Backbone bond lengths (Angstrom), bond angles and torsions (degrees), N, CA, C in turn:
res aa  C-N    CA-C-N  psi(-1)  N-CA   C-N-CA  omega(-1)  CA-C   N-CA-C  phi
1 M - - - 1.473 - - 1.524 109.14 -
2 Q 1.302 116.67 132.68 1.463 121.01 179.30 1.522 109.99 -82.23
3 I 1.311 116.80 130.16 1.464 121.73 177.90 1.513 108.52 -88.84
4 K 1.332 116.30 121.84 1.458 121.05 -176.24 1.525 111.21 -72.42
5 P 1.342 117.65 144.96 1.470 121.10 -179.98 1.517 112.84 -57.65
6 V 1.354 117.63 -36.44 1.450 118.94 -178.26 1.520 110.99 -64.38
7 F 1.346 116.19 -32.95 1.466 119.96 177.78 1.525 110.01 -66.50
8 L 1.336 115.85 -44.79 1.465 119.86 178.58 1.522 110.82 -61.22
9 W 1.349 115.93 -38.16 1.464 119.99 178.82 1.516 110.54 -63.05
10 A 1.349 116.41 -44.10 1.459 120.84 -179.64 1.520 111.00 -63.51
11 V 1.342 115.96 -42.67 1.467 119.15 178.19 1.515 110.73 -62.28
12 A 1.343 115.80 -43.48 1.467 119.81 -179.78 1.516 111.14 -61.04
13 C 1.367 116.75 -42.61 1.459 120.62 179.80 1.522 110.20 -63.52
14 G 1.323 115.71 -40.07 1.463 119.13 178.96 1.507 111.80 -63.94
15 L 1.338 115.87 -42.98 1.464 119.84 178.29 1.522 111.09 -63.72
16 L 1.348 115.81 -41.06 1.457 119.87 -179.54 1.514 110.75 -63.45
17 F 1.365 116.43 -42.41 1.459 119.74 178.86 1.522 110.37 -62.61
18 N 1.347 116.63 -42.13 1.465 119.85 179.60 1.516 111.22 -64.90
19 Q 1.340 116.18 -37.50 1.455 119.59 178.38 1.520 110.90 -64.93
20 R 1.348 116.34 -40.27 1.464 119.89 178.75 1.524 110.04 -65.71
21 S 1.337 116.41 -40.43 1.455 119.67 179.58 1.512 110.37 -63.64
22 A 1.342 115.96 -42.05 1.455 119.43 179.17 1.522 111.10 -64.99
23 A 1.350 115.59 -40.61 1.467 119.27 178.99 1.514 111.06 -62.45
24 A 1.350 116.10 -40.12 1.455 120.21 179.39 1.511 110.84 -64.54
25 A 1.355 116.62 -39.82 1.458 120.30 179.80 1.522 111.22 -64.93
26 E 1.342 115.63 -38.88 1.464 119.43 -179.30 1.527 111.54 -73.25
27 A 1.345 116.38 -23.57 1.461 119.62 -175.76 1.523 112.35 -70.45
28 G 1.332 116.77 -21.11 1.456 120.15 179.54 1.507 112.06 81.03
29 P 1.328 117.51 -155.65 1.472 121.32 -175.68 1.530 111.48 -60.35
30 L 1.317 114.60 149.31 1.458 119.58 177.71 1.525 110.39 -69.56
31 P 1.324 117.82 149.87 1.462 120.33 -179.79 1.523 111.77 -68.61
32 G 1.327 116.38 149.29 1.450 121.66 177.40 1.517 112.44 93.89
33 K 1.320 114.68 -170.39 1.460 121.98 -174.64 1.521 113.12 -110.30
34 G 1.323 116.90 27.93 1.453 120.36 178.09 1.520 111.53 61.04
35 A 1.317 116.84 -138.15 1.460 121.53 -177.75 1.520 113.02 -67.23
36 A 1.331 117.58 -13.01 1.468 121.66 179.67 1.529 112.80 -90.92
37 Q 1.332 118.20 0.65 1.466 120.87 -177.11 1.526 112.07 -63.71
38 H 1.308 116.60 -44.90 1.461 123.48 -179.99 1.530 108.49 -137.95
39 P 1.335 118.83 153.14 1.469 119.49 161.13 1.524 107.54 -76.80
40 F 1.337 117.14 142.01 1.461 117.48 -175.11 1.516 112.18 -158.53
41 L 1.348 113.65 157.57 1.457 123.15 168.78 1.518 106.84 -101.69
42 Y 1.335 116.38 129.03 1.462 122.24 -170.66 1.518 109.86 -127.95
43 A 1.319 116.42 133.60 1.468 121.34 175.48 1.516 108.43 -143.28
44 G 1.321 115.72 142.49 1.458 120.57 179.09 1.513 110.84 -144.41
45 E 1.312 116.11 148.00 1.457 119.87 -175.41 1.522 112.30 -98.84
46 W 1.326 113.84 153.08 1.459 123.71 166.91 1.527 112.94 61.91
47 D 1.329 115.81 49.51 1.467 120.28 172.07 1.522 107.53 -83.66
48 T 1.311 115.70 85.98 1.461 122.03 -174.21 1.526 113.34 -72.12
49 R 1.322 117.54 -4.12 1.472 120.37 176.63 1.521 111.39 -73.04
50 K 1.333 116.56 -17.70 1.464 120.38 -169.73 1.526 110.92 -130.84
51 P 1.324 117.65 145.93 1.472 120.08 177.59 1.520 113.07 -74.10
52 L 1.346 116.24 -20.54 1.455 121.02 177.85 1.524 109.75 -109.97
53 Q 1.318 115.72 140.97 1.459 122.07 174.26 1.520 107.92 -101.82
54 S 1.344 117.28 133.40 1.466 120.46 -172.17 1.514 111.36 -129.00
55 M 1.331 114.42 147.98 1.462 120.46 165.77 1.520 107.31 -115.78
56 F 1.338 115.68 153.65 1.449 120.48 -168.43 1.530 111.95 -133.09
57 L 1.330 115.70 141.88 1.455 122.00 162.93 1.520 106.93 -99.02
58 V 1.329 116.68 126.42 1.467 122.37 -176.64 1.520 109.16 -121.33
59 R 1.323 115.62 127.42 1.463 121.58 175.34 1.522 108.65 -135.25
60 D 1.328 115.98 136.31 1.472 121.71 -178.78 1.520 111.51 53.54
61 G 1.309 116.67 34.55 1.451 121.27 175.50 1.515 115.10 80.96
62 K 1.344 118.64 4.53 1.455 122.04 -177.00 1.533 110.44 -123.69
63 I 1.320 115.94 146.62 1.458 120.74 174.60 1.524 108.40 -73.53
64 V 1.328 116.94 120.92 1.465 121.12 -179.93 1.538 111.72 -106.99
65 W 1.317 116.80 -10.32 1.462 121.01 179.82 1.512 107.65 -164.28
66 S 1.325 116.55 144.76 1.458 120.23 175.78 1.523 109.46 -147.98
67 Y 1.294 115.52 160.20 1.461 122.00 177.71 1.517 107.21 -143.05
68 S 1.339 117.10 133.54 1.455 121.15 -172.24 1.522 111.96 -127.86
69 I 1.329 114.50 152.35 1.463 123.20 173.86 1.521 107.12 -136.58
70 P 1.332 118.83 155.20 1.466 119.79 178.79 1.525 111.61 -71.50
71 L 1.323 116.19 139.81 1.460 120.95 176.17 1.526 110.48 -62.67
72 H 1.331 116.22 -41.89 1.457 121.50 178.83 1.531 108.24 -122.24
73 P 1.337 118.05 90.38 1.473 120.17 -177.42 1.525 113.03 -64.36
74 T 1.322 116.40 -30.69 1.461 122.96 174.01 1.523 107.10 -143.31
75 P 1.316 118.77 159.80 1.466 119.99 179.30 1.528 112.23 -54.60
76 G 1.331 115.63 126.63 1.452 120.88 179.70 1.509 115.39 86.37
77 A 1.332 117.69 -8.15 1.470 121.35 179.54 1.529 109.87 -100.53
78 N 1.325 116.03 148.11 1.461 121.03 -178.05 1.527 110.52 -128.01
79 Q 1.344 114.62 148.84 1.459 121.72 171.55 1.522 108.80 -136.90
80 E 1.337 115.53 152.18 1.459 120.96 176.57 1.524 108.08 -162.93
81 F 1.313 116.37 146.52 1.459 120.33 176.82 1.526 109.21 -83.40
82 D 1.343 116.60 120.91 1.463 121.98 -179.20 1.524 113.14 -107.82
83 D 1.323 116.75 -35.34 1.465 121.30 -170.19 1.520 107.03 -146.71
84 A 1.326 117.57 131.92 1.467 120.60 -178.46 1.519 109.48 -149.78
85 T 1.330 115.89 140.85 1.473 121.51 -178.88 1.521 109.35 -142.14
86 L 1.333 115.58 129.29 1.462 122.09 173.24 1.519 108.81 -83.44
87 L 1.331 116.31 126.64 1.461 122.31 -179.90 1.526 110.61 -93.35
88 A 1.320 116.15 168.73 1.461 120.99 -176.82 1.525 112.14 -65.15
89 N 1.326 117.70 -26.29 1.473 120.40 -179.33 1.520 113.03 -84.44
90 G 1.330 117.15 2.51 1.453 121.37 179.03 1.509 114.82 93.49
91 N 1.337 117.18 -10.58 1.460 120.37 176.21 1.524 110.63 -77.22
92 I 1.321 116.18 161.24 1.461 122.14 178.51 1.521 108.62 -126.66
93 I 1.328 116.22 128.04 1.457 120.94 172.37 1.526 107.90 -96.75
94 F 1.344 116.13 147.88 1.461 118.87 -176.23 1.521 110.31 -154.69
95 S 1.330 114.86 154.64 1.463 121.46 167.82 1.519 107.58 -108.05
96 R 1.347 115.97 151.21 1.469 119.43 -175.04 1.533 112.42 -137.53
97 M 1.293 119.05 20.79 1.459 126.38 -174.91 1.521 111.42 71.26
98 S 1.342 117.88 -49.45 1.462 120.55 179.21 1.525 112.25 -85.81
99 G 1.341 117.36 7.30 1.457 120.94 179.73 1.510 111.24 158.78
100 A 1.321 115.07 -160.70 1.456 122.16 178.48 1.523 107.74 -145.19
101 G 1.334 116.37 160.12 1.450 118.65 -178.11 1.511 112.55 -161.79
102 E 1.327 114.61 173.90 1.466 122.51 174.09 1.523 106.91 -134.69
103 V 1.316 116.40 127.14 1.455 122.07 -176.66 1.521 108.92 -121.24
104 N 1.329 116.94 140.92 1.468 120.10 179.36 1.525 110.38 -93.03
105 P 1.344 117.71 174.15 1.466 119.39 -177.62 1.522 114.20 -59.07
106 D 1.346 117.61 -23.23 1.472 121.33 177.01 1.531 112.15 -84.16
107 K 1.332 116.76 7.26 1.461 123.55 177.42 1.528 112.94 68.78
108 K 1.307 115.23 28.14 1.460 120.91 176.13 1.522 108.68 -100.19
109 L 1.338 116.33 130.70 1.458 120.20 175.46 1.522 109.33 -71.58
110 V 1.316 116.46 118.37 1.462 120.87 179.03 1.528 111.28 -100.08
111 W 1.316 116.67 -10.87 1.466 122.77 172.68 1.516 107.72 -155.06
112 D 1.324 116.40 141.38 1.452 120.28 -178.47 1.521 109.35 -146.36
113 Y 1.320 115.97 135.86 1.460 121.52 176.05 1.524 108.46 -129.76
114 P 1.327 118.07 101.30 1.462 120.61 176.09 1.533 110.25 -74.08
115 A 1.311 116.63 133.67 1.464 119.87 177.84 1.521 110.00 -69.13
116 P 1.325 119.06 132.04 1.469 120.77 177.05 1.528 110.81 -60.28
117 P 1.311 118.11 155.60 1.467 121.00 178.31 1.525 111.86 -52.79
118 G 1.332 116.09 136.61 1.453 121.03 179.15 1.519 114.27 84.97
119 T 1.334 117.86 3.92 1.463 121.39 179.12 1.522 110.30 -122.78
120 E 1.335 116.32 163.30 1.464 122.76 176.96 1.521 109.00 -139.25
121 I 1.342 115.35 149.98 1.468 121.17 177.68 1.526 108.21 -128.85
122 H 1.327 115.48 117.28 1.459 121.55 -178.09 1.527 112.31 -118.17
123 S 1.330 118.30 5.68 1.462 120.44 -170.42 1.511 110.68 -145.90
124 I 1.348 115.96 137.88 1.461 121.04 174.49 1.525 108.94 -150.03
125 Q 1.320 115.77 138.66 1.460 122.40 178.44 1.516 109.23 -137.57
126 S 1.326 117.40 136.21 1.453 121.80 176.70 1.517 109.84 -78.50
127 L 1.338 115.47 134.55 1.473 121.64 177.85 1.522 108.05 -119.82
128 G 1.305 116.62 74.90 1.449 119.25 -177.77 1.519 110.90 75.07
129 K 1.318 116.65 -162.24 1.452 121.12 -177.45 1.527 110.86 -76.63
130 D 1.331 116.80 128.38 1.468 124.13 170.57 1.526 114.60 66.42
131 R 1.327 118.60 21.49 1.461 120.17 175.73 1.520 108.95 -136.35
132 V 1.323 115.90 139.98 1.457 120.74 178.07 1.526 109.55 -134.86
133 L 1.327 114.28 155.26 1.453 122.91 172.52 1.523 107.44 -109.46
134 I 1.335 117.35 126.48 1.450 120.87 173.46 1.524 109.02 -123.93
135 M 1.315 115.73 158.62 1.459 121.44 172.97 1.520 107.50 -112.25
136 R 1.324 116.51 120.36 1.460 120.78 -179.84 1.516 109.78 -105.27
137 N 1.332 115.49 102.91 1.461 120.60 174.92 1.526 109.00 -65.36
138 G 1.308 116.31 144.15 1.459 119.45 179.48 1.505 110.61 161.79
139 N 1.297 116.17 -173.91 1.462 122.35 178.36 1.531 109.36 -126.43
140 P 1.341 117.52 91.99 1.464 127.01 11.04 1.530 112.57 -85.44
141 A 1.336 115.15 159.83 1.460 121.75 175.08 1.523 109.19 -91.40
142 Q 1.327 116.18 146.04 1.459 118.35 179.59 1.518 111.63 -156.01
143 A 1.330 114.64 143.13 1.458 120.89 168.10 1.523 107.48 -82.87
144 M 1.333 116.53 149.21 1.458 120.47 -175.94 1.520 110.06 -138.27
145 I 1.324 116.42 136.01 1.457 122.49 171.73 1.523 106.78 -105.74
146 I 1.343 116.04 121.23 1.458 121.76 -173.48 1.524 109.57 -122.12
147 N 1.317 116.68 137.13 1.455 122.32 172.50 1.530 107.16 -86.24
148 T 1.324 116.87 113.07 1.461 120.07 -175.09 1.524 112.23 -75.93
149 A 1.327 117.91 -19.04 1.469 120.35 178.00 1.526 111.02 -75.72
150 S 1.331 115.40 -42.03 1.471 119.84 -178.71 1.520 112.72 -95.27
151 G 1.321 116.26 -20.01 1.458 120.49 -175.81 1.509 113.55 80.53
152 K 1.324 117.55 2.72 1.461 120.85 -176.20 1.531 111.47 -87.43
153 T 1.321 115.38 142.05 1.463 121.30 173.01 1.522 108.80 -81.67
154 E 1.326 116.68 117.58 1.460 121.09 -177.12 1.521 112.64 -83.88
155 K 1.339 115.95 -31.91 1.463 118.08 -178.36 1.525 109.83 -156.58
156 E 1.325 115.59 141.64 1.452 122.92 172.74 1.515 108.07 -119.09
157 I 1.328 117.01 126.97 1.460 122.41 -177.85 1.517 108.82 -115.54
158 P 1.325 119.12 112.99 1.473 120.41 -179.92 1.528 110.62 -67.69
159 I 1.321 116.32 132.44 1.461 122.02 177.41 1.520 107.89 -117.92
160 P 1.338 117.93 110.14 1.466 120.04 -176.60 1.529 111.62 -70.55
161 T 1.319 116.39 143.32 1.458 121.37 176.18 1.514 109.36 -152.06
162 T 1.325 115.29 147.04 1.462 120.92 175.51 1.522 111.38 -92.34
163 V 1.327 117.31 -4.23 1.462 121.70 -179.11 1.527 108.64 -87.45
164 T 1.315 116.92 113.57 1.457 120.19 -177.91 1.525 112.27 -83.63
165 G 1.338 117.50 -27.01 1.462 120.47 177.49 1.516 110.10 -71.38
166 T 1.313 117.04 116.65 1.468 122.22 -172.16 1.520 112.77 -55.33
167 H 1.316 116.91 -42.35 1.465 120.08 -172.89 1.530 112.64 -65.13
168 G 1.315 117.42 -29.11 1.457 120.41 -174.77 1.510 115.37 -94.07
169 Q 1.321 118.28 10.87 1.459 119.73 -173.50 1.530 113.42 -81.80
170 F 1.347 117.95 -63.38 1.460 121.53 -170.60 1.531 110.47 -142.55
171 R 1.334 115.51 155.58 1.459 121.80 169.04 1.543 108.25 -124.08
172 H 1.336 118.41 -114.87 1.463 119.43 -173.82 1.526 111.81 -78.58
173 I 1.321 115.86 125.59 1.458 121.19 170.62 1.530 107.62 -115.33
174 R 1.327 116.47 159.56 1.464 120.78 -179.73 1.519 110.45 -143.66
175 M 1.345 114.68 142.64 1.461 120.10 169.86 1.523 107.50 -81.58
176 T 1.320 116.35 135.24 1.456 121.44 -179.77 1.528 109.93 -84.65
177 P 1.337 118.34 166.38 1.465 120.83 175.33 1.528 112.92 -58.24
178 A 1.331 116.93 -22.90 1.468 120.74 179.15 1.522 112.43 -84.07
179 G 1.342 117.46 -2.29 1.453 120.44 178.82 1.512 114.46 85.66
180 T 1.334 117.35 13.99 1.455 121.77 175.21 1.533 109.05 -98.43
181 L 1.331 116.40 170.59 1.456 121.32 -179.78 1.518 110.40 -108.75
182 L 1.321 115.96 130.00 1.458 122.27 177.07 1.526 106.79 -103.70
183 V 1.326 116.35 114.26 1.469 121.57 -169.45 1.529 110.16 -122.59
184 P 1.334 118.04 114.39 1.468 120.64 171.59 1.539 109.67 -80.22
185 H 1.313 116.74 120.83 1.462 122.27 175.64 1.529 107.16 -88.67
186 L 1.317 115.96 90.63 1.462 122.01 -172.44 1.523 111.91 -54.31
187 G 1.322 117.21 -49.86 1.455 120.33 -175.25 1.508 115.04 -81.86
188 E 1.333 117.95 -10.89 1.463 121.33 -177.79 1.523 113.79 -106.82
189 G 1.351 116.68 -6.58 1.453 119.48 174.86 1.511 114.82 70.60
190 K 1.334 116.49 44.15 1.454 119.13 177.83 1.519 109.37 -157.35
191 V 1.331 115.62 157.56 1.455 122.76 171.71 1.524 106.81 -115.89
192 V 1.338 115.80 129.60 1.462 120.83 -176.39 1.524 109.50 -125.35
193 E 1.316 116.54 137.61 1.459 122.22 173.78 1.530 108.35 -100.62
194 Y 1.335 115.93 128.14 1.461 122.14 -178.01 1.525 110.27 -119.11
195 D 1.328 116.00 153.02 1.451 118.67 167.36 1.530 108.25 -83.76
196 L 1.319 117.44 179.47 1.459 120.31 -173.65 1.528 113.27 -79.28
197 E 1.320 116.59 6.65 1.460 120.84 171.28 1.524 110.88 -106.51
198 G 1.342 116.75 0.02 1.457 120.54 178.83 1.512 114.43 90.43
199 K 1.341 117.36 13.69 1.465 121.13 178.45 1.531 109.27 -86.81
200 A 1.335 116.67 129.93 1.464 121.53 179.20 1.526 110.25 -71.87
201 L 1.331 115.69 130.19 1.465 122.19 -178.53 1.521 112.83 -110.92
202 W 1.337 116.54 -28.05 1.481 121.74 -173.54 1.513 107.52 -161.79
203 S 1.314 116.92 147.96 1.454 119.69 176.17 1.522 110.58 -153.11
204 V 1.333 114.68 159.34 1.453 121.28 176.61 1.521 107.85 -148.26
205 E 1.320 116.55 140.66 1.456 120.12 176.03 1.523 109.43 -71.91
206 A 1.334 115.83 139.91 1.462 121.14 179.57 1.523 107.70 -161.72
207 K 1.307 117.43 122.03 1.461 120.55 -178.67 1.527 111.07 -65.55
208 S 1.295 116.02 134.38 1.478 125.45 173.97 1.527 113.37 39.18
209 P 1.334 118.53 55.68 1.472 119.42 -177.10 1.534 110.87 -73.22
210 W 1.319 115.42 124.44 1.471 121.00 179.44 1.523 110.77 -92.89
211 S 1.334 116.00 -41.14 1.466 120.61 -178.54 1.515 109.58 -144.08
212 A 1.339 114.82 155.31 1.458 120.96 177.18 1.518 108.68 -147.58
213 V 1.314 116.40 135.54 1.466 123.00 -176.48 1.522 108.81 -130.55
214 R 1.318 117.63 130.81 1.460 122.04 173.82 1.528 108.29 -81.46
215 L 1.315 116.42 117.86 1.455 121.78 -177.08 1.527 111.01 -82.23
216 K 1.310 115.11 164.51 1.462 120.78 -179.21 1.520 112.11 -66.05
217 N 1.347 117.25 -22.29 1.469 119.69 177.99 1.524 112.60 -84.84
218 G 1.345 117.26 3.15 1.456 121.45 178.75 1.514 114.49 92.18
219 N 1.325 117.22 -9.73 1.455 120.96 177.57 1.531 110.02 -82.92
220 T 1.323 115.97 174.04 1.458 121.91 -178.14 1.528 109.11 -124.11
221 L 1.327 116.11 130.38 1.459 122.81 -179.95 1.526 108.20 -102.07
222 I 1.330 116.39 122.77 1.463 122.45 -173.96 1.521 109.39 -120.53
223 A 1.331 116.73 133.95 1.462 122.24 172.80 1.519 108.38 -106.17
224 G 1.330 117.17 128.91 1.458 122.58 -167.69 1.511 116.74 -99.99
225 D 1.314 118.89 22.20 1.461 124.31 173.39 1.528 111.30 44.33
226 W 1.369 118.20 -122.08 1.462 119.56 -171.67 1.526 113.47 -68.77
227 S 1.329 117.96 -11.25 1.466 120.23 175.13 1.521 112.37 -82.23
228 S 1.329 117.01 -4.54 1.476 124.30 169.14 1.523 113.83 57.56
229 Y 1.315 115.76 52.37 1.462 119.75 173.60 1.519 109.27 -141.64
230 V 1.328 115.39 156.96 1.456 123.40 163.33 1.511 106.31 -126.60
231 R 1.318 116.33 130.74 1.467 120.56 -170.25 1.524 109.87 -136.32
232 E 1.321 116.18 137.88 1.464 122.40 171.52 1.517 108.52 -106.85
233 V 1.338 116.02 124.77 1.461 120.15 179.43 1.524 109.27 -118.42
234 N 1.326 115.66 149.74 1.463 120.23 178.42 1.530 109.48 -88.75
235 P 1.336 118.47 176.75 1.473 119.79 -178.00 1.524 114.33 -59.14
236 K 1.342 117.43 -20.78 1.468 120.51 176.82 1.529 112.14 -82.44
237 G 1.330 116.12 -4.54 1.459 120.08 -178.10 1.511 113.50 87.17
238 E 1.323 116.76 7.54 1.469 120.83 -179.10 1.528 110.14 -83.87
239 T 1.329 115.87 138.38 1.463 120.56 178.06 1.519 109.61 -76.11
240 V 1.338 116.61 122.43 1.464 120.94 179.88 1.536 111.58 -109.92
241 W 1.337 116.15 -11.30 1.474 120.67 177.44 1.514 107.71 -163.08
242 E 1.341 116.32 141.72 1.462 119.48 -178.70 1.522 110.60 -156.06
243 I 1.332 115.04 143.39 1.470 122.88 173.75 1.523 107.95 -118.21
244 T 1.338 116.56 129.02 1.460 122.17 173.05 1.527 107.95 -136.72
245 Q 1.327 116.46 -179.10 1.463 120.54 -177.46 1.526 112.56 -57.70
246 K 1.322 118.08 -34.62 1.463 119.98 -178.12 1.524 112.13 -64.43
247 D 1.341 116.48 -23.18 1.463 119.95 178.64 1.519 112.03 -85.65
248 I 1.339 116.69 -15.01 1.470 122.25 -175.51 1.531 107.57 -124.67
249 P 1.325 118.85 78.30 1.467 120.23 -174.33 1.530 114.80 -78.81
250 D 1.330 118.33 -13.64 1.458 119.84 -169.48 1.525 115.13 -89.55
251 F 1.331 117.65 -10.91 1.465 119.68 174.39 1.523 109.01 -154.52
252 K 1.319 114.78 160.62 1.460 120.46 -172.88 1.526 111.48 -81.53
253 L 1.319 115.55 136.18 1.451 121.82 171.90 1.521 108.95 -93.49
254 F 1.339 115.26 134.46 1.454 121.48 178.45 1.533 107.79 -109.14
255 N 1.312 117.65 -123.01 1.463 121.66 177.28 1.524 108.69 -89.73
256 L 1.322 116.58 113.95 1.467 120.80 179.15 1.519 107.23 -88.91
257 Q 1.351 115.24 100.11 1.454 119.57 -168.62 1.520 113.55 -91.38
258 T 1.311 118.43 -41.37 1.463 120.20 -179.74 1.522 110.23 -136.70
259 A 1.326 115.03 152.58 1.459 121.73 177.71 1.519 108.88 -140.43
260 S 1.324 115.92 139.38 1.467 122.62 179.20 1.520 108.88 -123.16
261 R 1.315 116.69 138.23 1.461 121.46 175.12 1.523 107.87 -98.21
262 L 1.331 116.10 124.23 1.450 121.62 -177.37 1.528 110.84 -86.50
263 A 1.323 115.22 165.68 1.466 120.62 -179.47 1.522 111.55 -63.62
264 N 1.341 117.84 -28.55 1.465 121.11 -179.52 1.527 112.75 -84.42
265 G 1.332 117.42 2.36 1.459 121.31 178.72 1.512 114.38 95.29
266 N 1.333 117.45 -11.50 1.458 119.87 176.98 1.522 110.90 -72.09
267 T 1.319 115.93 164.52 1.461 122.06 178.80 1.521 109.14 -124.65
268 V 1.329 117.21 131.32 1.462 122.98 177.79 1.520 108.03 -107.70
269 I 1.334 115.78 130.61 1.459 121.88 -170.59 1.521 110.07 -127.46
270 C 1.329 116.61 133.72 1.468 122.39 175.15 1.527 109.39 -92.07
271 N 1.334 115.25 126.12 1.458 124.10 -174.04 1.539 107.90 -112.11
272 W 1.325 116.60 89.75 1.466 122.76 -172.12 1.521 110.88 -80.87
273 C 1.331 116.77 120.47 1.463 121.44 -174.08 1.515 113.87 -102.23
274 A 1.337 118.81 -4.17 1.458 120.97 -170.52 1.521 113.93 -76.18
275 G 1.334 117.77 2.74 1.448 119.90 169.15 1.517 111.85 -68.02
276 N 1.331 115.82 -19.19 1.457 121.47 173.28 1.524 108.01 -81.19
277 P 1.342 119.09 112.90 1.464 120.18 -176.65 1.520 113.83 -68.24
278 K 1.337 117.69 -13.65 1.461 121.07 178.28 1.526 108.68 -85.19
279 S 1.333 115.82 84.13 1.465 120.05 -173.73 1.524 112.74 -62.72
280 E 1.318 117.35 -21.72 1.464 119.25 177.55 1.529 111.70 -66.14
281 E 1.316 117.64 -14.08 1.462 121.49 179.49 1.536 112.64 -94.11
282 W 1.323 117.25 -3.32 1.460 119.33 -177.67 1.526 112.19 -70.35
283 A 1.327 117.48 -40.31 1.465 121.20 -175.52 1.527 110.15 -55.07
284 G 1.316 115.65 134.68 1.451 121.28 -179.14 1.509 114.03 94.63
285 T 1.339 117.67 -16.70 1.459 119.33 176.84 1.532 109.66 -74.99
286 V 1.313 115.86 156.79 1.461 121.81 179.30 1.522 109.24 -85.53
287 Q 1.324 116.28 125.94 1.465 121.54 -177.95 1.522 112.52 -89.58
288 V 1.331 116.74 -38.46 1.465 122.46 -176.45 1.518 107.75 -142.35
289 F 1.325 116.93 143.18 1.464 118.64 173.13 1.524 109.92 -143.92
290 E 1.318 114.45 154.63 1.469 123.35 -179.04 1.518 108.56 -120.04
291 V 1.334 115.34 128.83 1.463 120.14 -178.86 1.527 110.06 -124.24
292 T 1.314 115.26 149.37 1.458 121.70 176.39 1.530 109.19 -82.36
293 P 1.333 118.08 169.15 1.469 119.38 177.35 1.529 113.21 -56.95
294 D 1.356 117.14 -28.80 1.466 118.89 177.48 1.522 112.65 -91.26
295 K 1.349 116.41 16.11 1.464 124.69 169.42 1.534 113.49 73.64
296 K 1.297 117.42 25.63 1.455 120.87 173.07 1.530 108.63 -87.74
297 V 1.322 116.89 129.01 1.457 120.93 178.52 1.524 108.79 -80.62
298 V 1.334 116.45 118.22 1.462 120.97 -178.94 1.523 112.13 -106.26
299 W 1.326 116.71 -10.79 1.464 120.99 176.50 1.510 108.28 -153.64
300 A 1.335 115.97 131.73 1.458 121.72 174.36 1.522 107.33 -135.95
301 L 1.326 115.85 119.68 1.465 122.25 -176.70 1.524 109.95 -98.36
302 S 1.326 115.90 123.80 1.462 122.54 171.81 1.519 106.34 -133.50
303 S 1.317 116.34 90.28 1.470 122.21 -171.86 1.530 109.45 -121.29
304 W 1.323 115.15 91.67 1.461 121.68 -178.13 1.522 112.61 -113.68
305 T 1.324 116.64 -7.12 1.469 121.43 172.17 1.531 107.47 -143.46
306 D 1.314 115.48 140.04 1.464 122.26 173.14 1.529 114.82 43.94
307 P 1.331 119.11 61.52 1.465 127.25 5.60 1.523 112.63 -99.35
308 D 1.330 115.74 154.12 1.450 122.41 172.28 1.528 107.38 -91.61
309 L 1.327 115.81 104.83 1.464 120.72 -175.95 1.525 113.04 -92.76
310 G 1.322 117.05 -14.97 1.457 119.73 178.50 1.524 112.72 74.72
311 P 1.332 117.48 -172.91 1.466 121.49 -179.80 1.527 111.34 -60.45
312 S 1.337 115.18 153.38 1.466 120.79 -173.52 1.515 111.71 -115.48
313 T 1.332 115.50 125.74 1.460 121.78 174.41 1.526 111.72 -118.02
314 S 1.338 116.81 -41.29 1.466 121.66 -173.05 1.512 109.62 -137.64
315 I 1.323 116.78 135.32 1.461 121.00 175.15 1.525 108.99 -140.00
316 Q 1.324 115.56 139.35 1.460 122.96 175.12 1.521 107.28 -123.05
317 L 1.320 117.21 114.71 1.461 120.68 177.87 1.518 108.83 -77.95
318 L 1.331 116.06 126.83 1.459 120.56 -172.85 1.519 113.54 -90.68
319 D 1.329 117.03 0.05 1.463 120.43 174.13 1.526 111.78 -99.76
320 E 1.324 116.46 10.58 1.457 120.85 175.36 1.531 110.38 -81.93
321 P 1.340 118.39 139.57 1.467 119.85 177.56 1.525 110.94 -70.60
322 G 1.326 116.10 150.16 1.451 120.41 175.99 1.513 112.52 111.00
323 V 1.332 114.71 168.46 1.461 122.85 -178.12 1.518 108.51 -116.80
324 A 1.320 116.26 127.16 1.466 120.62 -174.20 1.519 112.12 -57.77
325 E 1.352 117.47 -46.59 1.458 119.15 -175.00 1.530 113.51 -71.43
326 N 1.320 117.19 -10.06 1.459 121.17 174.84 1.519 112.39 -92.21
327 G 1.318 116.40 1.27 1.460 120.49 -179.73 1.513 113.40 76.55
328 D 1.347 116.82 21.70 1.465 119.71 -176.42 1.529 113.43 -77.56
329 L 1.332 117.92 -22.79 1.463 121.07 -174.43 1.528 110.08 -93.69
330 Q 1.312 115.88 140.04 1.467 121.43 179.80 1.523 108.57 -95.56
331 R 1.337 114.83 71.60 1.467 120.81 -177.23 1.542 110.64 -147.93
């Protein structure tokens, strides 16, 4: 009987997964102090175990504040937290796929932008006081600068895409210190820098880019979602640093959705596991990890009970120097 190549591939994948599981078991406790390693704001999308989707403020390993929205606000409609940032005044801005908002510590919405029918919003960035940048997936797709105090849209920037399916177009975009837009084209496999009129200035090929951040050294940090990489490229598009599964043998990498560069040079990465529909298998997986420039893991968060933080998409470490709305954080 001839053994088909696809069968051999499946067996090999199974053996590799078992080897990784065994390696993780032999490695012992995860590095760091778990949820107590840093104070942080945490948000994750598509926690299908629960009817409510929540984001959390965590200090000393405990949830000190949370805010929730229904996963299905109406039949057939979906919501999920994709992007969240704690501001200096204590408010939090967030995207929820069905729109964007700003909530105060008393859990009152002080600004709300519902996404028009046929559009999605997965990204929000603070631009100083009372201004935010969002990316509105749709046909046409456009980045938008909105004044949250007045509710007025100050600027709409057309972002061209060949992806007609709204959900697969874009995730996190960011304005650079130079005032340009860094846009990961999730479905097209590239990151493009645009000016505020929508003219392309720079681009680099990158498989399934979920997020991209312009670093203070002028390079760009890209998280590759289902391709399971985080990569730093220079202005020439050359890879100068990269993390993949081969560099992290002690636990499984899933969808690497966002990456932040810390002031000390380390990189914090969100490892989203909810692409696996078997939610009973999520517990025990690593949600967030921190690596040094030489790729040593110094913190790995696996918090599924006390507190149960759920899948991880976005994290903001609150012990980092700088003010988010001033563009000080590399996230």
